[in-house]
N, C-alpha and C positions, 0 to 999 in steps of 0.2 A: 783140758784146755790146751790149745797149741801154744807152745812157748814162743814169745817174740824174740827175734834176733835183730841185731843192728841192721842187717840187710833188709829184713821185712819191714822194720820201722822206717827205713829210708824210702822203700818203695811206697809205703802207705802215705808218707808225707808228700812225696812227689805226685802221687795220684790225687791227694787232697788239694795241692796247689794247682794242679791241672784242672780239676773240677771247678775250683773257685775262679780261675781265669776264664773258664767257659761260661760260668753262670753270671758273673758280674755284668758283662755287656747286655745279656738278656734282661736281667733284673733292672739295669739302668734304663733300657728301652721301656720296660713295663712301668717304671716310675714316671718317666716322661709322659707316657700316654695317659696316665691317671692324674697328672699334675694340673693345677689351675693354669690356664694359658698366660695369665699375668705374672705368674711366679715361676714358670718353668725355666726361665733363664738363670735362676739361682742354682739349678742342679749342676753338679760337676760330673765328670766322666765316670767317677767311682761311686756316686750316690745311688742307693738302691731303694730309697723311700721317696714317695711323691711329695711335692711341695703344694699343699692345699689341694686335697683330694677333689677330683672333678671327673664326671663322666661325659663332659661335653665333646671330647675328641671322638669317642665312640658313637655318640649321638650324631655327630656330623658324618662319620664314615658310613654308618648304617642307614642314614637318610639318603645316601646316594644309590639310586637303582643300579648303576653300572657296577659298583662294588659288590652289592648284594648278589646280582646275577653272576658275577665272576666267581664268587665263592661257591655257588651251586654248580656252576660249570666245572670248576676244579674238582669238586667232590664227585660229580658224575664221571669225569675223565679218569680220576684216580680209581674209583671202584670198578668201573667197566674195564678200564685198561688193565688193572692188576688181575682181575678175574680171568680175562682172556689170556694174559701172559702166563699165569700159573697153569691154566688148562692146557694150552698148547705146549708149554715147556715140559710139563709132566708127561704128557702123551708121547712127545718126541723122546724124552729121556728113557721112558719105559721101553720103547721100541729099540732104541740104540743100546740099551744096557742088558736087556733080557731076551732078545730074540735075534735070530740070524736070518739074513735075507741076502740074495745076490747083490753085490755092489755096496755092501755096508761099509767096507773100508774106504771106498771112493766117496761115499757120503760124508764120512768123518773127515776125510782129507779136505773136501770142499768146505766143510764147516770151519776147519782151521784156517783155510785161506780167507774165508769171509771175515773171520775174527781178526785176522792180521791186516788184511787189505780191504778196508771199507770203501764202498763207492762214494764218489764225490757228491756234493750238495746239488749240483746241476742235474746229473742223471736222476737223482732221487726226486727232485722237483718235477722233472718232465714225466716221470712215472706216475707221480701223484696226480698230475694234470691230466694225463691220458686216461687214468682210471676214473676221472670225474670226481675226485675227492677234495678238490680245493674248496676252502671255506666250509668244511664239514668237520665234525668231531672225529670221524673215522680216520682222517688224515693224521691225527695225533694218536689215536688208539692203536691203529695198525702198525705204526712205526715201531720197529724192533719188537714185534709181537713175541718173538723168541730172541732173547739175548743169548748169543752163542756161548759167551763165557759162563753165564748162569746155567745154561744147558749142560755144560760139561761138569759143573759142580753137582747138579742134580743126578746126572748119570753116575757119577762116582758114589753118590749117596744111595741110589737104587742098587748099585752093585754090592753094597754092604749088607743088604737084606739077606739073611741066611737062606741058602738054597733049599735046606730041609723044609722050611715053611712052604715054599712054592711047590716042592715035590708033594708034600702032604695035600696041598690044595688041588693039584692036578689029579692025584689019586682019588679025591672025592668028587671029581668031575668038573672042577672049576675051569672055565676058559680064560682067555686073556682079559676080557672085559671085567669079569668078576675078580680075578687076581689083582688087576690094576685098581679097581675101586674099593675092594674089601680088604686088601692086604697091603699093597704098595703105598697107597695114599695115607691110610691110618698110621702105618709104621714110619712114614716119612714126614710127619708133622713138623718136627724141628727144622728140617731142610726146607720144606715148603714155606714155613713161617719166615725163615731167613730171607729167602728169595722174594716172598711176598712183600716184605718190608723194603727190600731194595727196589723192587718195581714200583711200589707205592710212593716212595720218596722221589723216584724219577718222574712219575706222572704229576705228582703234586708240584714239583719245581719246574715243570715244563714251561719254557719261555721262548727259546730261540725259534723252534719250528712253528710255534703258535703265531709268532710275528710274521712268519713267511707265508704260512698256509691259511691263516684265519684273517679275513679282512673285515668281517662284521663285528663291531664292538660288542654286540650283545652275546657273542659266542666266545669272547676273550676269556681265558683262564685268569686266575687271580694274579699270577706273576706278571702278566702283560699289563694288567691294570695298575699294578704296583709300579711298574716302570713308567707308565704314562703319568701316574700321580707324582712321581719324582721329577720327571722332565718338565711337565706342564704345571708346575707348582704355582705359577702366577695366573693360571686360568681359573677364574672364580666359578665358572660353570661346572668344572670338574668336581668341585667339592659338594655340589648339590645342597647348599645350605640355605638357599633363598627362602624355602618354604617352611623351614623348621626353626630358624634363628632370626633374631632381630638384627638390624643393621649394626648396632653397637656390638652385639655378640660376634658377628662376623668380623668386624674390625679388630676385635681383641684376640682373635684366633692366632695361635703360634704354629706356623707350618711345620716346624721341627717336631713338635709333639704329635701333630697329625700323622707325620711320616712314621714316627715311632709306633703309633697305634696301628697303622697299616702293616708295618713289618711284623708286629705281634700277631695280627690276624693271619699272616701268611706262614708263621712258624709254629704257633701253639698247637694247632690240630695234629701236625705230624709229630710233635714232641709227646703228645698224649698217646699216640699210637705205640711208641716204643715200649712202655711198661706193659701194655696189653699183649705184646708179642713175646716179651721175655719169658712168660710162663711156659712157652713151648721149648725153650732152650733147656731141655732136661737131659741129664746123663742116664745112660742105661735105657735107651728107648726100646731096646729089644729084650730087656730082661724079662724072663718068664715066657718069651715067645717060643724058645726051644728048650726042651727038658731032656736031660740025659736018660 
């Protein structure tokens, strides 16, 4: 058993305090969302248990077709966008890390320039408009289909794959496609999982460009609806409660607890994704791949 030192104890305590400081706001929002609307005002900023357990807030939220559609829209954008991101990033990283072609240095230089100097919003909007992608999901999925910073991370990861494995595959007659699909991708699962998480978080939290490119409310992602929910909190039609609750129940609703429920809906799925990805963060990914 590893001996604890004063330094390690201090580090553990600091990490524990940091974890608590992150968890308490989330647990407080969760408590508000499950509290009785008539008792939610009793909750303080540090309370993590609901006052009078009630599901009415989630009943209200899931009764709103706009919110339900936005959840499915965000799931679709996240899954489709992340899959495209990983596919294109991995293909580009393989080509730039393991093959030589005329102009490769120029391509890398241009990528660095793109990473440092991004085009402005107006040229980007005009391009999306000229391509006919306004008010379509593709305008959000295709944006930064390859993140240059993530591309360089994966290039470095691919370069760490032992050359002896690739040489053995070539001697067995494997071409670039088989090497890429059968060797590079399986051996790069930790790197792909990391970038996949980064891409998924970006797509899940997509808000700014969705407000610019998407004008149809039925195509809004969850984050845009969350913004509308907060800004238009006095708009009764936004709540969609008329058909599921009585007038007295509507009058008793506490909007802060509804907002808390909406925020929970927007962050819990991505929080669940983290532990599913962590299993790919394994040391010794190449152990056993090369034998002396």
